[in-house]
N, CA, C, O and the ligand as a Tripos MOL2 file, in Angstrom:
@<TRIPOS>MOLECULE
protein
  309   307    78     0     0
PROTEIN
NO_CHARGES

@<TRIPOS>ATOM
      1 N         -15.9210   36.7090  -72.7660 N.3       1 MET1
      2 CA        -15.1370   36.0840  -71.7040 C.3       1 MET1
      3 C         -13.6610   36.2720  -72.0150 C.2       1 MET1
      4 O         -13.1920   35.9030  -73.0910 O.2       1 MET1
      5 N         -12.9460   36.8390  -71.0850 N.am      2 SER2
      6 CA        -11.5320   37.0990  -71.3310 C.3       2 SER2
      7 C         -10.7030   35.8520  -71.0700 C.2       2 SER2
      8 O         -11.1560   34.8950  -70.4430 O.2       2 SER2
      9 N          -9.4750   35.8950  -71.5720 N.am      3 LEU3
     10 CA         -8.5750   34.7800  -71.3010 C.3       3 LEU3
     11 C          -8.3770   34.6060  -69.8090 C.2       3 LEU3
     12 O          -8.3140   33.4820  -69.3110 O.2       3 LEU3
     13 N          -8.2770   35.7220  -69.0910 N.am      4 GLN4
     14 CA         -8.0750   35.6170  -67.6480 C.3       4 GLN4
     15 C          -9.2630   34.9130  -66.9880 C.2       4 GLN4
     16 O          -9.0860   34.1220  -66.0620 O.2       4 GLN4
     17 N         -10.4690   35.2050  -67.4660 N.am      5 ALA5
     18 CA        -11.6550   34.5660  -66.8950 C.3       5 ALA5
     19 C         -11.6410   33.0620  -67.1590 C.2       5 ALA5
     20 O         -12.0420   32.2660  -66.3100 O.2       5 ALA5
     21 N         -11.1690   32.6870  -68.3540 N.am      6 ILE6
     22 CA        -11.0740   31.2660  -68.6740 C.3       6 ILE6
     23 C         -10.0330   30.5970  -67.7770 C.2       6 ILE6
     24 O         -10.2600   29.5140  -67.2370 O.2       6 ILE6
     25 N          -8.8900   31.2660  -67.6300 N.am      7 LYS7
     26 CA         -7.8430   30.7260  -66.7470 C.3       7 LYS7
     27 C          -8.3620   30.5620  -65.3200 C.2       7 LYS7
     28 O          -8.1150   29.5470  -64.6690 O.2       7 LYS7
     29 N          -9.0830   31.5730  -64.8470 N.am      8 ASP8
     30 CA         -9.6140   31.5110  -63.4850 C.3       8 ASP8
     31 C         -10.6090   30.3650  -63.3440 C.2       8 ASP8
     32 O         -10.5970   29.6380  -62.3510 O.2       8 ASP8
     33 N         -11.4720   30.2120  -64.3520 N.am      9 ALA9
     34 CA        -12.4780   29.1520  -64.2930 C.3       9 ALA9
     35 C         -11.8130   27.7810  -64.2460 C.2       9 ALA9
     36 O         -12.2560   26.8880  -63.5240 O.2       9 ALA9
     37 N         -10.7380   27.6250  -65.0300 N.am     10 ILE10
     38 CA        -10.0240   26.3430  -65.0170 C.3      10 ILE10
     39 C          -9.3050   26.1550  -63.6850 C.2      10 ILE10
     40 O          -9.3330   25.0670  -63.1100 O.2      10 ILE10
     41 N          -8.6630   27.2090  -63.1970 N.am     11 ALA11
     42 CA         -7.9330   27.1080  -61.9290 C.3      11 ALA11
     43 C          -8.8730   26.7760  -60.7770 C.2      11 ALA11
     44 O          -8.4950   26.0830  -59.8320 O.2      11 ALA11
     45 N         -10.0950   27.2770  -60.8650 N.am     12 ASN12
     46 CA        -11.0760   27.0250  -59.8100 C.3      12 ASN12
     47 C         -11.9210   25.7820  -60.0810 C.2      12 ASN12
     48 O         -12.8830   25.4990  -59.3680 O.2      12 ASN12
     49 N         -11.5400   25.0470  -61.1280 N.am     13 GLU13
     50 CA        -12.2250   23.7940  -61.4830 C.3      13 GLU13
     51 C         -13.7170   23.9980  -61.7200 C.2      13 GLU13
     52 O         -14.5470   23.1910  -61.3000 O.2      13 GLU13
     53 N         -14.0360   25.0930  -62.4010 N.am     14 LYS14
     54 CA        -15.4370   25.3790  -62.6870 C.3      14 LYS14
     55 C         -15.8870   24.8380  -64.0420 C.2      14 LYS14
     56 O         -17.0830   24.7900  -64.3280 O.2      14 LYS14
     57 N         -14.9330   24.4320  -64.8720 N.am     15 LEU15
     58 CA        -15.2870   23.8860  -66.1800 C.3      15 LEU15
     59 C         -15.1650   22.3680  -66.1230 C.2      15 LEU15
     60 O         -14.1580   21.8260  -65.6650 O.2      15 LEU15
     61 N         -16.1940   21.7030  -66.5890 N.am     16 ILE16
     62 CA        -16.2890   20.2550  -66.4120 C.3      16 ILE16
     63 C         -16.2530   19.5540  -67.7630 C.2      16 ILE16
     64 O         -16.9820   19.9230  -68.6830 O.2      16 ILE16
     65 N         -15.4050   18.5470  -67.8750 N.am     17 CYS17
     66 CA        -15.3220   17.7340  -69.0840 C.3      17 CYS17
     67 C         -16.6200   16.9450  -69.2610 C.2      17 CYS17
     68 O         -17.0390   16.2370  -68.3460 O.2      17 CYS17
     69 N         -17.2640   17.0600  -70.4380 N.am     18 PRO18
     70 CA        -18.5330   16.3410  -70.6450 C.3      18 PRO18
     71 C         -18.3420   14.8400  -70.7920 C.2      18 PRO18
     72 O         -19.3060   14.0780  -70.7120 O.2      18 PRO18
     73 N         -17.1140   14.4170  -71.0050 N.am     19 LYS19
     74 CA        -16.8680   12.9930  -71.2380 C.3      19 LYS19
     75 C         -16.6210   12.2420  -69.9340 C.2      19 LYS19
     76 O         -17.2730   11.2360  -69.6550 O.2      19 LYS19
     77 N         -15.6690   12.7420  -69.1350 N.am     20 CYS20
     78 CA        -15.3240   12.0070  -67.9110 C.3      20 CYS20
     79 C         -15.8620   12.7000  -66.6610 C.2      20 CYS20
     80 O         -15.7350   12.1730  -65.5560 O.2      20 CYS20
     81 N         -16.4570   13.8680  -66.8280 N.am     21 LYS21
     82 CA        -17.0530   14.6290  -65.7170 C.3      21 LYS21
     83 C         -16.0300   15.1360  -64.7120 C.2      21 LYS21
     84 O         -16.3790   15.5410  -63.6030 O.2      21 LYS21
     85 N         -14.7590   15.1090  -65.1130 N.am     22 GLY22
     86 CA        -13.7240   15.6860  -64.2680 C.3      22 GLY22
     87 C         -13.5380   17.1550  -64.6160 C.2      22 GLY22
     88 O         -14.0600   17.6400  -65.6200 O.2      22 GLY22
     89 N         -12.7940   17.8480  -63.7820 N.am     23 ALA23
     90 CA        -12.5240   19.2580  -64.0470 C.3      23 ALA23
     91 C         -11.5750   19.3980  -65.2340 C.2      23 ALA23
     92 O         -10.5730   18.6890  -65.3240 O.2      23 ALA23
     93 N         -11.8950   20.3050  -66.1330 N.am     24 ILE24
     94 CA        -11.0170   20.5820  -67.2700 C.3      24 ILE24
     95 C          -9.7510   21.2620  -66.7620 C.2      24 ILE24
     96 O          -9.8180   22.1980  -65.9650 O.2      24 ILE24
     97 N          -8.6070   20.7910  -67.2210 N.am     25 LYS25
     98 CA         -7.3410   21.2350  -66.6540 C.3      25 LYS25
     99 C          -6.4950   22.1140  -67.5730 C.2      25 LYS25
    100 O          -5.5150   22.7140  -67.1330 O.2      25 LYS25
    101 N          -6.8750   22.1890  -68.8470 N.am     26 GLY26
    102 CA         -5.9970   22.9420  -69.7340 C.3      26 GLY26
    103 C          -6.7370   23.6430  -70.8590 C.2      26 GLY26
    104 O          -7.9340   23.4480  -71.0680 O.2      26 GLY26
    105 N          -5.9830   24.4650  -71.5750 N.am     27 TRP27
    106 CA         -6.5250   25.1860  -72.7160 C.3      27 TRP27
    107 C          -5.3710   25.5060  -73.6350 C.2      27 TRP27
    108 O          -4.2120   25.4640  -73.2220 O.2      27 TRP27
    109 N          -5.6780   25.8260  -74.8740 N.am     28 GLU28
    110 CA         -4.6460   26.2990  -75.7900 C.3      28 GLU28
    111 C          -5.3000   27.1130  -76.8940 C.2      28 GLU28
    112 O          -6.5160   27.0720  -77.0800 O.2      28 GLU28
    113 N          -4.4810   27.8440  -77.6160 N.am     29 LYS29
    114 CA         -4.8980   28.5570  -78.8230 C.3      29 LYS29
    115 C          -6.0460   29.5390  -78.5750 C.2      29 LYS29
    116 O          -7.0190   29.5860  -79.3280 O.2      29 LYS29
    117 N          -5.9090   30.3080  -77.5170 N.am     30 TYR30
    118 CA         -6.8970   31.3530  -77.2880 C.3      30 TYR30
    119 C          -6.7860   32.4130  -78.3680 C.2      30 TYR30
    120 O          -5.6840   32.8390  -78.7140 O.2      30 TYR30
    121 N          -7.9130   32.8380  -78.8980 N.am     31 ALA31
    122 CA         -7.9030   33.9050  -79.8920 C.3      31 ALA31
    123 C          -9.2020   34.6730  -79.8320 C.2      31 ALA31
    124 O         -10.2800   34.0860  -79.7430 O.2      31 ALA31
    125 N          -9.0960   35.9820  -79.8810 N.am     32 GLU32
    126 CA        -10.3070   36.7790  -79.9890 C.3      32 GLU32
    127 C         -10.8190   36.6930  -81.4140 C.2      32 GLU32
    128 O         -10.0400   36.6970  -82.3670 O.2      32 GLU32
    129 N         -12.1100   36.6180  -81.5520 N.am     33 THR33
    130 CA        -12.7010   36.6540  -82.8830 C.3      33 THR33
    131 C         -13.0930   38.0920  -83.1720 C.2      33 THR33
    132 O         -13.7460   38.7490  -82.3620 O.2      33 THR33
    133 N         -12.6930   38.5590  -84.3150 N.am     34 ILE34
    134 CA        -12.9480   39.9540  -84.6700 C.3      34 ILE34
    135 C         -13.7390   39.9950  -85.9720 C.2      34 ILE34
    136 O         -13.3350   39.4220  -86.9840 O.2      34 ILE34
    137 N         -14.8520   40.6710  -85.9240 N.am     35 ASP35
    138 CA        -15.6520   40.8600  -87.1240 C.3      35 ASP35
    139 C         -15.3650   42.2380  -87.6850 C.2      35 ASP35
    140 O         -15.5650   43.2470  -87.0080 O.2      35 ASP35
    141 N         -14.9070   42.2790  -88.8910 N.am     36 ALA36
    142 CA        -14.6610   43.5600  -89.5380 C.3      36 ALA36
    143 C         -15.7370   43.7930  -90.5920 C.2      36 ALA36
    144 O         -15.9940   42.9360  -91.4370 O.2      36 ALA36
    145 N         -16.3480   44.9450  -90.5290 N.am     37 VAL37
    146 CA        -17.4230   45.2650  -91.4580 C.3      37 VAL37
    147 C         -17.0360   46.5290  -92.2280 C.2      37 VAL37
    148 O         -16.7460   47.5690  -91.6380 O.2      37 VAL37
    149 N         -17.0390   46.4190  -93.5150 N.am     38 ARG38
    150 CA        -16.6710   47.5770  -94.3300 C.3      38 ARG38
    151 C         -17.8500   47.9080  -95.2340 C.2      38 ARG38
    152 O         -18.3440   47.0470  -95.9620 O.2      38 ARG38
    153 N         -18.2900   49.1280  -95.1860 N.am     39 ASP39
    154 CA        -19.4410   49.4650  -96.0180 C.3      39 ASP39
    155 C         -18.9900   50.1560  -97.2860 C.2      39 ASP39
    156 O         -17.7890   50.2920  -97.5200 O.2      39 ASP39
    157 N         -19.9290   50.5940  -98.1110 N.am     40 GLY40
    158 CA        -19.6130   51.1380  -99.4190 C.3      40 GLY40
    159 C         -18.9200   52.4810  -99.3920 C.2      40 GLY40
    160 O         -18.4230   52.9440 -100.4190 O.2      40 GLY40
    161 N         -18.8800   53.1070  -98.2450 N.am     41 PHE41
    162 CA        -18.2250   54.4090  -98.1430 C.3      41 PHE41
    163 C         -16.8430   54.3020  -97.5180 C.2      41 PHE41
    164 O         -16.2750   55.2880  -97.0510 O.2      41 PHE41
    165 N         -16.3240   53.1030  -97.5200 N.am     42 ASN42
    166 CA        -14.9670   52.8740  -97.0440 C.3      42 ASN42
    167 C         -14.7920   53.1990  -95.5660 C.2      42 ASN42
    168 O         -13.7110   53.5960  -95.1300 O.2      42 ASN42
    169 N         -15.8420   53.0310  -94.8190 N.am     43 ILE43
    170 CA        -15.7560   53.2010  -93.3720 C.3      43 ILE43
    171 C         -15.6990   51.8090  -92.7460 C.2      43 ILE43
    172 O         -16.5270   50.9440  -93.0310 O.2      43 ILE43
    173 N         -14.7220   51.6230  -91.9050 N.am     44 GLN44
    174 CA        -14.5510   50.3020  -91.3290 C.3      44 GLN44
    175 C         -14.9460   50.2880  -89.8610 C.2      44 GLN44
    176 O         -14.5200   51.1280  -89.0690 O.2      44 GLN44
    177 N         -15.7520   49.3340  -89.5360 N.am     45 GLU45
    178 CA        -16.0780   49.1160  -88.1330 C.3      45 GLU45
    179 C         -15.4770   47.7950  -87.7120 C.2      45 GLU45
    180 O         -15.6600   46.7720  -88.3730 O.2      45 GLU45
    181 N         -14.7680   47.8260  -86.6170 N.am     46 ILE46
    182 CA        -14.2150   46.5790  -86.0980 C.3      46 ILE46
    183 C         -14.8470   46.3160  -84.7400 C.2      46 ILE46
    184 O         -14.8110   47.1550  -83.8400 O.2      46 ILE46
    185 N         -15.4080   45.1660  -84.6210 N.am     47 ASP47
    186 CA        -16.0970   44.8130  -83.3940 C.3      47 ASP47
    187 C         -15.5330   43.5090  -82.8560 C.2      47 ASP47
    188 O         -15.7200   42.4420  -83.4420 O.2      47 ASP47
    189 N         -14.8560   43.6140  -81.7550 N.am     48 SER48
    190 CA        -14.3370   42.3950  -81.1230 C.3      48 SER48
    191 C         -15.4300   41.8420  -80.2220 C.2      48 SER48
    192 O         -15.7540   42.4350  -79.1930 O.2      48 SER48
    193 N         -15.9770   40.7440  -80.5970 N.am     49 ASN49
    194 CA        -17.1970   40.2990  -79.9090 C.3      49 ASN49
    195 C         -17.1390   38.8860  -79.3620 C.2      49 ASN49
    196 O         -18.1620   38.3290  -78.9640 O.2      49 ASN49
    197 N         -15.9740   38.3150  -79.3400 N.am     50 GLY50
    198 CA        -15.9500   36.9540  -78.8110 C.3      50 GLY50
    199 C         -14.5470   36.4290  -78.7430 C.2      50 GLY50
    200 O         -13.5810   37.1450  -79.0060 O.2      50 GLY50
    201 N         -14.4460   35.1910  -78.3930 N.am     51 GLU51
    202 CA        -13.1400   34.5720  -78.3530 C.3      51 GLU51
    203 C         -13.3080   33.0880  -78.5760 C.2      51 GLU51
    204 O         -14.3970   32.5330  -78.4290 O.2      51 GLU51
    205 N         -12.2300   32.4740  -78.9260 N.am     52 ARG52
    206 CA        -12.2640   31.0550  -79.2370 C.3      52 ARG52
    207 C         -11.0820   30.4160  -78.5370 C.2      52 ARG52
    208 O          -9.9710   30.9440  -78.5560 O.2      52 ARG52
    209 N         -11.3290   29.2970  -77.9320 N.am     53 VAL53
    210 CA        -10.2710   28.6380  -77.1880 C.3      53 VAL53
    211 C         -10.4770   27.1300  -77.2850 C.2      53 VAL53
    212 O         -11.6100   26.6540  -77.3640 O.2      53 VAL53
    213 N          -9.3950   26.3960  -77.2780 N.am     54 THR54
    214 CA         -9.4970   24.9430  -77.2120 C.3      54 THR54
    215 C          -9.3770   24.5250  -75.7580 C.2      54 THR54
    216 O          -8.3460   24.7450  -75.1230 O.2      54 THR54
    217 N         -10.4340   23.9230  -75.2340 N.am     55 LEU55
    218 CA        -10.4020   23.3960  -73.8730 C.3      55 LEU55
    219 C          -9.8920   21.9680  -73.9110 C.2      55 LEU55
    220 O         -10.2700   21.1860  -74.7850 O.2      55 LEU55
    221 N          -9.0390   21.6330  -72.9680 N.am     56 ILE56
    222 CA         -8.4260   20.3050  -72.9160 C.3      56 ILE56
    223 C          -8.7130   19.6990  -71.5550 C.2      56 ILE56
    224 O          -8.4100   20.2880  -70.5170 O.2      56 ILE56
    225 N          -9.3000   18.5160  -71.5790 N.am     57 CYS57
    226 CA         -9.6430   17.8570  -70.3100 C.3      57 CYS57
    227 C          -8.4010   17.6780  -69.4450 C.2      57 CYS57
    228 O          -8.3260   18.2330  -68.3490 O.2      57 CYS57
    229 N          -7.4350   16.9170  -69.9230 N.am     58 GLY58
    230 CA         -6.1840   16.7450  -69.1920 C.3      58 GLY58
    231 C          -6.2260   15.7300  -68.0720 C.2      58 GLY58
    232 O          -5.2150   15.4990  -67.4100 O.2      58 GLY58
    233 N          -7.3830   15.1170  -67.8460 N.am     59 ASN59
    234 CA         -7.4370   14.0810  -66.8120 C.3      59 ASN59
    235 C          -6.9190   12.7560  -67.3670 C.2      59 ASN59
    236 O          -6.9990   12.5010  -68.5680 O.2      59 ASN59
    237 N          -6.4050   11.9420  -66.5050 N.am     60 GLU60
    238 CA         -5.8000   10.6820  -66.9030 C.3      60 GLU60
    239 C          -6.8090    9.8060  -67.6380 C.2      60 GLU60
    240 O          -7.9280    9.5960  -67.1700 O.2      60 GLU60
    241 N          -6.3950    9.3020  -68.7910 N.am     61 GLY61
    242 CA         -7.2500    8.3930  -69.5380 C.3      61 GLY61
    243 C          -8.3290    9.0650  -70.3520 C.2      61 GLY61
    244 O          -9.1630    8.3820  -70.9470 O.2      61 GLY61
    245 N          -8.3370   10.3850  -70.3950 N.am     62 CYS62
    246 CA         -9.3720   11.0940  -71.1390 C.3      62 CYS62
    247 C          -8.7080   12.0250  -72.1480 C.2      62 CYS62
    248 O          -7.8950   12.8730  -71.7810 O.2      62 CYS62
    249 N          -9.0610   11.8600  -73.4200 N.am     63 ALA63
    250 CA         -8.4270   12.6510  -74.4780 C.3      63 ALA63
    251 C          -9.3380   13.7480  -74.9840 C.2      63 ALA63
    252 O          -9.0990   14.3000  -76.0580 O.2      63 ALA63
    253 N         -10.3820   14.0790  -74.2320 N.am     64 TRP64
    254 CA        -11.3620   15.0510  -74.7090 C.3      64 TRP64
    255 C         -10.7420   16.4320  -74.8410 C.2      64 TRP64
    256 O         -10.0460   16.9050  -73.9430 O.2      64 TRP64
    257 N         -11.0040   17.0680  -75.9680 N.am     65 LYS65
    258 CA        -10.7550   18.5060  -76.0770 C.3      65 LYS65
    259 C         -11.6950   19.0720  -77.1180 C.2      65 LYS65
    260 O         -12.1560   18.3580  -78.0090 O.2      65 LYS65
    261 N         -11.9740   20.3470  -77.0040 N.am     66 GLU66
    262 CA        -12.9380   20.9320  -77.9150 C.3      66 GLU66
    263 C         -12.6370   22.4050  -78.1450 C.2      66 GLU66
    264 O         -12.3420   23.1610  -77.2190 O.2      66 GLU66
    265 N         -12.7230   22.7830  -79.4230 N.am     67 ARG67
    266 CA        -12.5790   24.1790  -79.8090 C.3      67 ARG67
    267 C         -13.9440   24.8320  -79.6420 C.2      67 ARG67
    268 O         -14.9330   24.3540  -80.1990 O.2      67 ARG67
    269 N         -14.0060   25.8970  -78.8960 N.am     68 THR68
    270 CA        -15.3120   26.4920  -78.6300 C.3      68 THR68
    271 C         -15.2260   28.0020  -78.5080 C.2      68 THR68
    272 O         -14.2020   28.5540  -78.1060 O.2      68 THR68
    273 N         -16.3080   28.6520  -78.8570 N.am     69 GLU69
    274 CA        -16.4410   30.0880  -78.5910 C.3      69 GLU69
    275 C         -17.1880   30.3150  -77.2880 C.2      69 GLU69
    276 O         -17.3180   31.4500  -76.8280 O.2      69 GLU69
    277 N         -17.6760   29.2410  -76.6990 N.am     70 TYR70
    278 CA        -18.5140   29.3940  -75.5110 C.3      70 TYR70
    279 C         -18.0170   28.4980  -74.3780 C.2      70 TYR70
    280 O         -18.7010   27.5540  -73.9820 O.2      70 TYR70
    281 N         -16.8170   28.7970  -73.8550 N.am     71 PRO71
    282 CA        -16.2590   27.9360  -72.8130 C.3      71 PRO71
    283 C         -17.1450   27.8280  -71.5840 C.2      71 PRO71
    284 O         -17.0800   26.8390  -70.8530 O.2      71 PRO71
    285 N         -17.9710   28.8360  -71.3540 N.am     72 LEU72
    286 CA        -18.8170   28.7770  -70.1550 C.3      72 LEU72
    287 C         -19.9180   27.7270  -70.2650 C.2      72 LEU72
    288 O         -20.5540   27.3840  -69.2690 O.2      72 LEU72
    289 N         -20.1440   27.2190  -71.4720 N.am     73 GLU73
    290 CA        -21.1090   26.1280  -71.6120 C.3      73 GLU73
    291 C         -20.6760   24.9010  -70.8220 C.2      73 GLU73
    292 O         -21.4880   24.0320  -70.5070 O.2      73 GLU73
    293 N         -19.3800   24.8420  -70.5060 N.am     74 PHE74
    294 CA        -18.8790   23.6880  -69.7760 C.3      74 PHE74
    295 C         -18.7780   23.9710  -68.2850 C.2      74 PHE74
    296 O         -18.2470   23.1630  -67.5230 O.2      74 PHE74
    297 N         -19.2860   25.1140  -67.8820 N.am     75 SER75
    298 CA        -19.2780   25.4440  -66.4710 C.3      75 SER75
    299 C         -20.3260   24.6230  -65.7410 C.2      75 SER75
    300 O         -21.4080   24.3550  -66.2640 O.2      75 SER75
    301 N         -19.9850   24.2330  -64.5280 N.am     76 LYS76
    302 CA        -20.9480   23.4490  -63.7510 C.3      76 LYS76
    303 C         -21.9270   24.3470  -63.0130 C.2      76 LYS76
    304 O         -22.9080   23.8630  -62.4490 O.2      76 LYS76
    305 N         -21.6710   25.6500  -63.0100 N.am     77 ASP77
    306 CA        -22.5800   26.5600  -62.3010 C.3      77 ASP77
    307 C         -23.8340   26.8300  -63.1110 C.2      77 ASP77
    308 O         -24.7080   27.5740  -62.6660 O.2      77 ASP77
    309 ZN        -12.3410   14.2510  -69.5600 Zn       78 ZN78
@<TRIPOS>BOND
     1     1     2 1
     2     2     3 1
     3     3     4 2
     4     3     5 am
     5     5     6 1
     6     6     7 1
     7     7     8 2
     8     7     9 am
     9     9    10 1
    10    10    11 1
    11    11    12 2
    12    11    13 am
    13    13    14 1
    14    14    15 1
    15    15    16 2
    16    15    17 am
    17    17    18 1
    18    18    19 1
    19    19    20 2
    20    19    21 am
    21    21    22 1
    22    22    23 1
    23    23    24 2
    24    23    25 am
    25    25    26 1
    26    26    27 1
    27    27    28 2
    28    27    29 am
    29    29    30 1
    30    30    31 1
    31    31    32 2
    32    31    33 am
    33    33    34 1
    34    34    35 1
    35    35    36 2
    36    35    37 am
    37    37    38 1
    38    38    39 1
    39    39    40 2
    40    39    41 am
    41    41    42 1
    42    42    43 1
    43    43    44 2
    44    43    45 am
    45    45    46 1
    46    46    47 1
    47    47    48 2
    48    47    49 am
    49    49    50 1
    50    50    51 1
    51    51    52 2
    52    51    53 am
    53    53    54 1
    54    54    55 1
    55    55    56 2
    56    55    57 am
    57    57    58 1
    58    58    59 1
    59    59    60 2
    60    59    61 am
    61    61    62 1
    62    62    63 1
    63    63    64 2
    64    63    65 am
    65    65    66 1
    66    66    67 1
    67    67    68 2
    68    67    69 am
    69    69    70 1
    70    70    71 1
    71    71    72 2
    72    71    73 am
    73    73    74 1
    74    74    75 1
    75    75    76 2
    76    75    77 am
    77    77    78 1
    78    78    79 1
    79    79    80 2
    80    79    81 am
    81    81    82 1
    82    82    83 1
    83    83    84 2
    84    83    85 am
    85    85    86 1
    86    86    87 1
    87    87    88 2
    88    87    89 am
    89    89    90 1
    90    90    91 1
    91    91    92 2
    92    91    93 am
    93    93    94 1
    94    94    95 1
    95    95    96 2
    96    95    97 am
    97    97    98 1
    98    98    99 1
    99    99   100 2
   100    99   101 am
   101   101   102 1
   102   102   103 1
   103   103   104 2
   104   103   105 am
   105   105   106 1
   106   106   107 1
   107   107   108 2
   108   107   109 am
   109   109   110 1
   110   110   111 1
   111   111   112 2
   112   111   113 am
   113   113   114 1
   114   114   115 1
   115   115   116 2
   116   115   117 am
   117   117   118 1
   118   118   119 1
   119   119   120 2
   120   119   121 am
   121   121   122 1
   122   122   123 1
   123   123   124 2
   124   123   125 am
   125   125   126 1
   126   126   127 1
   127   127   128 2
   128   127   129 am
   129   129   130 1
   130   130   131 1
   131   131   132 2
   132   131   133 am
   133   133   134 1
   134   134   135 1
   135   135   136 2
   136   135   137 am
   137   137   138 1
   138   138   139 1
   139   139   140 2
   140   139   141 am
   141   141   142 1
   142   142   143 1
   143   143   144 2
   144   143   145 am
   145   145   146 1
   146   146   147 1
   147   147   148 2
   148   147   149 am
   149   149   150 1
   150   150   151 1
   151   151   152 2
   152   151   153 am
   153   153   154 1
   154   154   155 1
   155   155   156 2
   156   155   157 am
   157   157   158 1
   158   158   159 1
   159   159   160 2
   160   159   161 am
   161   161   162 1
   162   162   163 1
   163   163   164 2
   164   163   165 am
   165   165   166 1
   166   166   167 1
   167   167   168 2
   168   167   169 am
   169   169   170 1
   170   170   171 1
   171   171   172 2
   172   171   173 am
   173   173   174 1
   174   174   175 1
   175   175   176 2
   176   175   177 am
   177   177   178 1
   178   178   179 1
   179   179   180 2
   180   179   181 am
   181   181   182 1
   182   182   183 1
   183   183   184 2
   184   183   185 am
   185   185   186 1
   186   186   187 1
   187   187   188 2
   188   187   189 am
   189   189   190 1
   190   190   191 1
   191   191   192 2
   192   191   193 am
   193   193   194 1
   194   194   195 1
   195   195   196 2
   196   195   197 am
   197   197   198 1
   198   198   199 1
   199   199   200 2
   200   199   201 am
   201   201   202 1
   202   202   203 1
   203   203   204 2
   204   203   205 am
   205   205   206 1
   206   206   207 1
   207   207   208 2
   208   207   209 am
   209   209   210 1
   210   210   211 1
   211   211   212 2
   212   211   213 am
   213   213   214 1
   214   214   215 1
   215   215   216 2
   216   215   217 am
   217   217   218 1
   218   218   219 1
   219   219   220 2
   220   219   221 am
   221   221   222 1
   222   222   223 1
   223   223   224 2
   224   223   225 am
   225   225   226 1
   226   226   227 1
   227   227   228 2
   228   227   229 am
   229   229   230 1
   230   230   231 1
   231   231   232 2
   232   231   233 am
   233   233   234 1
   234   234   235 1
   235   235   236 2
   236   235   237 am
   237   237   238 1
   238   238   239 1
   239   239   240 2
   240   239   241 am
   241   241   242 1
   242   242   243 1
   243   243   244 2
   244   243   245 am
   245   245   246 1
   246   246   247 1
   247   247   248 2
   248   247   249 am
   249   249   250 1
   250   250   251 1
   251   251   252 2
   252   251   253 am
   253   253   254 1
   254   254   255 1
   255   255   256 2
   256   255   257 am
   257   257   258 1
   258   258   259 1
   259   259   260 2
   260   259   261 am
   261   261   262 1
   262   262   263 1
   263   263   264 2
   264   263   265 am
   265   265   266 1
   266   266   267 1
   267   267   268 2
   268   267   269 am
   269   269   270 1
   270   270   271 1
   271   271   272 2
   272   271   273 am
   273   273   274 1
   274   274   275 1
   275   275   276 2
   276   275   277 am
   277   277   278 1
   278   278   279 1
   279   279   280 2
   280   279   281 am
   281   281   282 1
   282   282   283 1
   283   283   284 2
   284   283   285 am
   285   285   286 1
   286   286   287 1
   287   287   288 2
   288   287   289 am
   289   289   290 1
   290   290   291 1
   291   291   292 2
   292   291   293 am
   293   293   294 1
   294   294   295 1
   295   295   296 2
   296   295   297 am
   297   297   298 1
   298   298   299 1
   299   299   300 2
   300   299   301 am
   301   301   302 1
   302   302   303 1
   303   303   304 2
   304   303   305 am
   305   305   306 1
   306   306   307 1
   307   307   308 2
@<TRIPOS>SUBSTRUCTURE
     1 MET1         2 RESIDUE 1 A MET
     2 SER2         6 RESIDUE 1 A SER
     3 LEU3        10 RESIDUE 1 A LEU
     4 GLN4        14 RESIDUE 1 A GLN
     5 ALA5        18 RESIDUE 1 A ALA
     6 ILE6        22 RESIDUE 1 A ILE
     7 LYS7        26 RESIDUE 1 A LYS
     8 ASP8        30 RESIDUE 1 A ASP
     9 ALA9        34 RESIDUE 1 A ALA
    10 ILE10       38 RESIDUE 1 A ILE
    11 ALA11       42 RESIDUE 1 A ALA
    12 ASN12       46 RESIDUE 1 A ASN
    13 GLU13       50 RESIDUE 1 A GLU
    14 LYS14       54 RESIDUE 1 A LYS
    15 LEU15       58 RESIDUE 1 A LEU
    16 ILE16       62 RESIDUE 1 A ILE
    17 CYS17       66 RESIDUE 1 A CYS
    18 PRO18       70 RESIDUE 1 A PRO
    19 LYS19       74 RESIDUE 1 A LYS
    20 CYS20       78 RESIDUE 1 A CYS
    21 LYS21       82 RESIDUE 1 A LYS
    22 GLY22       86 RESIDUE 1 A GLY
    23 ALA23       90 RESIDUE 1 A ALA
    24 ILE24       94 RESIDUE 1 A ILE
    25 LYS25       98 RESIDUE 1 A LYS
    26 GLY26      102 RESIDUE 1 A GLY
    27 TRP27      106 RESIDUE 1 A TRP
    28 GLU28      110 RESIDUE 1 A GLU
    29 LYS29      114 RESIDUE 1 A LYS
    30 TYR30      118 RESIDUE 1 A TYR
    31 ALA31      122 RESIDUE 1 A ALA
    32 GLU32      126 RESIDUE 1 A GLU
    33 THR33      130 RESIDUE 1 A THR
    34 ILE34      134 RESIDUE 1 A ILE
    35 ASP35      138 RESIDUE 1 A ASP
    36 ALA36      142 RESIDUE 1 A ALA
    37 VAL37      146 RESIDUE 1 A VAL
    38 ARG38      150 RESIDUE 1 A ARG
    39 ASP39      154 RESIDUE 1 A ASP
    40 GLY40      158 RESIDUE 1 A GLY
    41 PHE41      162 RESIDUE 1 A PHE
    42 ASN42      166 RESIDUE 1 A ASN
    43 ILE43      170 RESIDUE 1 A ILE
    44 GLN44      174 RESIDUE 1 A GLN
    45 GLU45      178 RESIDUE 1 A GLU
    46 ILE46      182 RESIDUE 1 A ILE
    47 ASP47      186 RESIDUE 1 A ASP
    48 SER48      190 RESIDUE 1 A SER
    49 ASN49      194 RESIDUE 1 A ASN
    50 GLY50      198 RESIDUE 1 A GLY
    51 GLU51      202 RESIDUE 1 A GLU
    52 ARG52      206 RESIDUE 1 A ARG
    53 VAL53      210 RESIDUE 1 A VAL
    54 THR54      214 RESIDUE 1 A THR
    55 LEU55      218 RESIDUE 1 A LEU
    56 ILE56      222 RESIDUE 1 A ILE
    57 CYS57      226 RESIDUE 1 A CYS
    58 GLY58      230 RESIDUE 1 A GLY
    59 ASN59      234 RESIDUE 1 A ASN
    60 GLU60      238 RESIDUE 1 A GLU
    61 GLY61      242 RESIDUE 1 A GLY
    62 CYS62      246 RESIDUE 1 A CYS
    63 ALA63      250 RESIDUE 1 A ALA
    64 TRP64      254 RESIDUE 1 A TRP
    65 LYS65      258 RESIDUE 1 A LYS
    66 GLU66      262 RESIDUE 1 A GLU
    67 ARG67      266 RESIDUE 1 A ARG
    68 THR68      270 RESIDUE 1 A THR
    69 GLU69      274 RESIDUE 1 A GLU
    70 TYR70      278 RESIDUE 1 A TYR
    71 PRO71      282 RESIDUE 1 A PRO
    72 LEU72      286 RESIDUE 1 A LEU
    73 GLU73      290 RESIDUE 1 A GLU
    74 PHE74      294 RESIDUE 1 A PHE
    75 SER75      298 RESIDUE 1 A SER
    76 LYS76      302 RESIDUE 1 A LYS
    77 ASP77      306 RESIDUE 1 A ASP
    78 ZN78       309 GROUP 0 **** ****
């Protein structure tokens, strides 16, 4: 899931806070997770296979936020 996809999901209110059931309004600290594998012959494979982002509820009276690699788990679809 790209950062743009996360932004779009938040803008379209598709991600739902599990605590207050309101739409998640913010995010921070997006980062791709990169696995680097080096074998005994000094050949390096780099595989970018995920991303990590902190989702922030942002609704009044709710302090929920969570660091996750699977932001779509909070999708209501
Ligand atoms: Zn909330």
